[in-house]
C-alpha positions as CSV (number, residue, x, y, z in Angstrom):
1,D,31.0,103.8,165.7
2,C,34.5,101.6,167.0
3,M,32.0,99.0,167.5
4,R,31.5,99.6,163.3
5,N,34.7,100.5,162.3
6,H,36.0,97.1,164.3
7,R,33.5,95.3,162.9
8,R,34.9,96.1,159.3
9,S,38.3,95.7,160.4
10,R,37.5,92.8,161.3
11,R,35.6,91.9,157.5
12,G,38.6,92.8,156.4
13,S,41.1,91.4,156.3
14,S,39.4,88.1,156.8
15,S,38.1,88.7,153.6
16,T,41.9,89.6,152.0
17,G,42.2,85.8,153.2
18,S,46.0,87.3,155.5
19,A,47.0,85.0,158.5
20,P,47.9,87.1,161.8
21,L,51.8,86.4,162.9
22,L,52.9,83.9,165.0
23,S,51.9,85.1,168.0
24,R,54.2,85.1,171.1
25,P,52.7,83.0,173.3
26,R,53.3,79.6,170.9
27,A,56.2,80.8,169.6
28,S,58.0,81.0,173.1
29,F,57.1,77.9,173.6
30,L,58.7,76.2,170.7
31,V,61.9,78.6,171.3
32,Q,61.7,77.3,174.8
33,S,61.4,73.0,173.7
34,L,64.9,74.2,171.8
35,H,66.4,75.3,174.7
36,I,65.2,72.3,176.7
37,T,66.9,70.3,174.2
38,S,70.3,71.9,174.8
39,S,69.8,72.0,178.4
40,A,69.8,68.3,177.6
41,K,72.6,68.4,175.2
42,M,74.6,70.3,178.1
43,Q,74.0,67.3,180.6
44,S,74.9,65.2,178.6
45,Q,78.3,66.8,177.5
46,N,78.1,66.6,181.1
47,F,77.7,62.4,181.6
48,G,80.1,62.4,179.2
49,G,78.1,60.4,177.3
50,F,78.8,56.8,175.8
51,G,81.1,55.0,177.9
52,G,81.5,57.2,181.1
53,F,84.1,60.4,179.2
54,D,84.0,63.3,180.8
55,R,85.3,66.3,177.7
56,F,85.9,68.7,180.1
57,Q,88.1,66.2,182.6
58,R,90.4,64.7,180.2
59,P,94.5,65.4,180.0
60,M,95.2,68.8,177.7
61,N,98.0,68.7,175.6
62,W,98.5,72.5,175.7
63,S,101.5,72.6,172.9
64,A,98.9,72.0,170.5
65,M,97.3,74.5,170.8
66,G,99.3,76.5,168.5
67,K,99.1,73.2,165.5
68,M,96.7,73.7,162.8
69,A,94.9,70.4,163.0
70,D,95.7,67.7,160.9
71,I,92.7,65.2,160.4
72,S,93.8,61.1,160.3
73,P,91.8,59.7,158.6
74,Q,89.9,57.6,160.9
75,V,88.9,61.0,161.9
76,Q,87.4,62.0,159.1
77,Q,85.8,58.4,158.7
78,H,84.3,59.8,162.3
79,L,83.2,62.6,160.7
80,L,81.8,60.6,157.8
81,K,79.7,59.0,160.4
82,V,78.7,62.1,162.4
83,Y,77.1,64.0,158.5
84,S,75.6,61.4,157.2
85,T,74.1,59.8,160.7
86,L,72.7,64.1,160.9
87,C,71.4,63.7,157.5
88,T,69.5,60.8,159.0
89,G,68.1,62.9,161.8
90,I,67.9,66.2,159.9
91,L,64.7,63.2,157.6
92,A,63.2,61.8,160.1
93,A,62.7,65.7,161.5
94,A,60.6,66.4,158.3
95,L,59.5,63.1,158.2
96,G,58.0,64.2,162.2
97,S,56.4,67.0,160.6
98,F,54.7,65.3,158.0
99,V,53.6,63.2,161.3
100,H,51.2,66.1,162.5
101,H,50.6,67.7,159.6
102,K,48.4,64.9,159.0
103,F,47.6,63.7,162.3
104,H,48.0,67.0,165.2
105,V,49.9,64.7,167.6
106,A,52.4,67.6,169.1
107,G,51.5,68.2,172.7
108,I,53.0,68.6,175.7
109,M,53.4,64.2,175.5
110,T,55.8,64.3,172.5
111,Q,57.6,67.3,174.8
112,L,58.1,65.0,177.4
113,A,59.3,62.2,175.2
114,L,61.4,63.9,173.1
115,F,63.0,65.4,176.2
116,A,63.6,61.8,177.4
117,A,65.0,60.6,174.0
118,V,67.4,63.0,174.5
119,I,68.2,61.9,178.2
120,G,68.0,58.1,177.7
121,L,70.0,58.0,174.5
122,N,73.3,58.6,177.3
123,F,71.9,55.2,178.7
124,I,71.7,52.6,176.1
125,H,75.4,51.1,174.8
126,D,74.0,48.8,171.8
127,T,74.3,51.3,168.3
128,A,71.9,50.4,166.9
129,N,69.4,50.9,169.4
130,R,70.4,54.3,169.8
131,L,70.8,55.1,166.2
132,A,66.7,53.8,165.9
133,V,66.3,56.3,169.6
134,F,68.1,59.0,166.9
135,C,65.6,58.7,164.9
136,A,62.9,58.7,166.9
137,T,64.6,62.8,168.6
138,G,64.4,63.4,165.1
139,L,61.4,62.5,164.2
140,L,59.4,64.5,167.7
141,M,61.8,67.2,167.1
142,G,59.5,67.7,163.5
143,I,56.3,66.7,165.4
144,N,56.8,69.7,168.0
145,L,58.0,71.8,165.1
146,G,54.4,70.8,163.5
147,P,52.3,73.9,164.8
148,L,55.2,76.2,163.6
149,M,55.5,74.9,160.5
150,E,51.4,74.5,159.8
151,Q,51.2,78.3,160.7
152,V,54.8,79.3,158.3
153,A,52.8,77.5,155.6
154,Y,49.3,78.6,156.1
155,I,51.7,82.7,155.9
156,A,54.3,82.1,153.1
157,P,55.2,78.8,152.5
158,E,58.3,79.5,150.7
159,I,60.2,80.8,154.4
160,I,60.4,76.9,154.9
161,V,62.5,76.6,151.5
162,T,64.5,79.7,152.5
163,A,65.0,79.2,155.7
164,L,66.4,75.7,155.1
165,L,68.7,76.9,153.3
166,A,70.0,79.6,155.0
167,T,70.5,76.6,157.7
168,G,72.0,75.0,155.7
169,L,74.4,77.5,154.7
170,I,75.4,78.9,158.1
171,F,76.2,75.1,159.4
172,A,78.2,74.3,156.3
173,C,80.3,77.3,156.4
174,F,80.6,77.6,160.5
175,S,81.5,73.7,159.9
176,A,84.0,73.7,157.6
177,A,85.4,77.7,159.8
178,A,85.5,75.6,163.0
179,V,87.7,72.2,160.8
180,L,89.7,74.7,159.0
181,A,90.3,76.9,162.1
182,K,93.9,76.0,164.8
183,R,92.8,72.8,166.7
184,R,91.5,74.0,169.9
185,S,91.3,77.4,168.8
186,M,87.7,77.6,169.2
187,L,86.5,76.0,172.5
188,F,87.0,79.3,174.7
189,I,83.1,79.5,172.5
190,G,81.9,76.5,174.4
191,G,81.9,78.6,178.1
192,I,79.7,82.3,176.2
193,C,77.5,79.9,175.1
194,G,77.0,78.1,178.0
195,S,77.4,81.1,180.1
196,F,74.9,83.1,177.4
197,M,72.2,79.9,177.8
198,S,72.3,79.7,181.8
199,M,72.3,83.8,181.3
200,M,68.4,83.0,179.3
201,V,67.6,80.7,181.5
202,G,67.2,83.4,184.8
203,M,66.0,85.8,183.0
204,R,63.0,83.4,182.1
205,F,62.6,82.2,185.6
206,L,62.7,85.9,186.9
207,S,60.1,86.7,184.1
208,F,57.6,84.2,185.2
209,I,58.3,85.2,188.9
210,M,57.5,89.9,188.0
211,G,54.3,88.1,185.8
212,G,55.4,87.9,182.3
213,A,56.8,91.3,183.0
214,L,59.9,90.9,180.4
215,S,58.2,88.4,178.4
216,S,58.8,91.2,175.1
217,G,62.1,91.7,175.5
218,L,62.7,88.4,176.1
219,F,61.6,86.9,173.4
220,E,64.0,89.2,171.1
221,I,66.5,87.6,173.1
222,N,66.1,83.5,173.2
223,L,65.4,84.6,169.5
224,Y,68.0,87.0,168.0
225,G,70.8,86.2,171.2
226,G,69.5,82.4,170.9
227,L,70.5,82.5,166.7
228,A,73.7,83.9,167.6
229,M,74.7,81.2,170.5
230,F,74.0,78.3,168.8
231,M,75.7,79.5,165.8
232,G,78.4,79.5,168.6
233,Y,77.6,75.9,169.3
234,I,78.0,74.9,166.1
235,V,82.0,75.5,165.8
236,F,82.0,74.8,169.3
237,D,80.6,70.8,168.5
238,T,82.4,69.9,165.6
239,Q,86.1,71.1,167.2
240,M,85.0,68.6,170.1
241,I,84.4,65.9,167.9
242,I,87.3,66.5,165.8
243,E,89.4,66.6,169.6
244,E,87.5,63.7,171.0
245,A,88.2,61.4,167.7
246,S,91.9,62.8,168.0
247,Q,92.8,61.1,171.1
248,P,94.5,58.1,172.1
249,A,92.7,55.2,172.1
250,H,92.3,54.6,175.4
251,L,90.6,58.7,175.9
252,Q,89.2,58.4,172.5
253,R,84.9,59.2,172.3
254,K,84.2,57.7,169.0
255,D,80.2,58.0,169.9
256,F,79.0,59.1,166.4
257,V,75.7,58.7,167.3
258,S,76.3,61.2,170.1
259,H,77.9,64.0,168.3
260,A,75.2,63.5,165.6
261,L,73.1,64.7,168.2
262,E,74.1,67.4,169.5
263,L,74.3,68.6,165.8
264,L,71.5,68.3,164.9
265,I,70.0,70.1,168.0
266,D,72.3,73.2,166.5
267,F,70.7,72.9,163.0
268,V,67.1,72.1,164.7
269,A,67.4,75.2,166.9
270,V,68.9,77.5,163.4
271,F,66.4,76.8,161.6
272,V,63.3,77.2,163.9
273,R,65.0,80.9,164.8
274,L,65.6,81.2,161.2
275,V,61.8,80.7,160.5
276,I,60.3,82.7,163.4
277,I,62.6,85.9,161.7
278,L,61.3,85.3,158.3
279,M,58.2,85.0,159.1
280,R,57.7,88.0,161.5
281,H,59.3,90.1,158.4
282,A,56.9,89.0,156.0
283,D,54.0,89.4,157.7
284,K,55.3,93.1,158.3
285,S,55.9,93.3,154.3
286,K,51.8,92.3,154.3
287,R,50.2,94.6,157.0
288,P,50.4,98.0,154.6
289,Q,48.8,95.7,151.4
290,N,46.3,94.4,154.2
291,N,45.8,98.3,155.1
292,N,45.5,99.6,151.4
293,R,43.3,97.0,150.3
294,R,41.5,97.8,153.8
295,D,41.1,101.8,152.7
296,D,40.0,100.8,149.5
297,R,37.4,99.1,150.5
298,R,36.1,101.5,152.8
299,D,36.2,104.9,149.6
300,R,33.9,102.1,147.5
């Protein structure tokens, strides 16, 4: 009888056409891949990016802490380049998702290629080549997100549009808050986010040692805690971009490609977490409907 009920439930679920929820191992792998890129971003910050500039070792003018950040025309022009390049990277990511949908090329090789592109950008000096590598990075991000986008499109395609609009709104609000805030008043967020990221790496290593006993709780921390962490990184990276572009000529770092890459990683990380959260809620709301349909068929 148990086997018959199990077979009936399977037939009922397949006949309703409902797709299963995104499996936690696959979702966790995608979230982990974004943490790999964020770790590469932190390493690029330690390298100092183009020109060997170290953002945490330059002389700080602490008297400017209480002053409002007056953005000069030069800084405004730099921000325009950064956000224009960021939009190009987002379009490249969208193209990458389409490429995976057509050719199904996502895999471990594209993950390694993405990691190599993020790290290798720090060792390229020519602006044209840096832009090419940046677009390739966005393309690889989209390819690696292809499996997730396919499953979301099968369950509820409107989730992608909702998550994209929500990510754009979050990004715009937090960027505006960073621009309008007092100068360097939110740089402490970088230390908090870095500490949280180190904690998640340690917990992932502990879960690996314990044989996945903490995988369920770790998934929730990576999902919701990572969402809050990358929101903080949006504010931190925006203020650091303004601060670096506002320094004297011999200390300036106007590498708009590296700045756009940092913001692109933040944007994609927030987008993926919103997609997974919305998809989980959509799947939970569909389960009662599917159960009711199975009950009706049994009654018939």
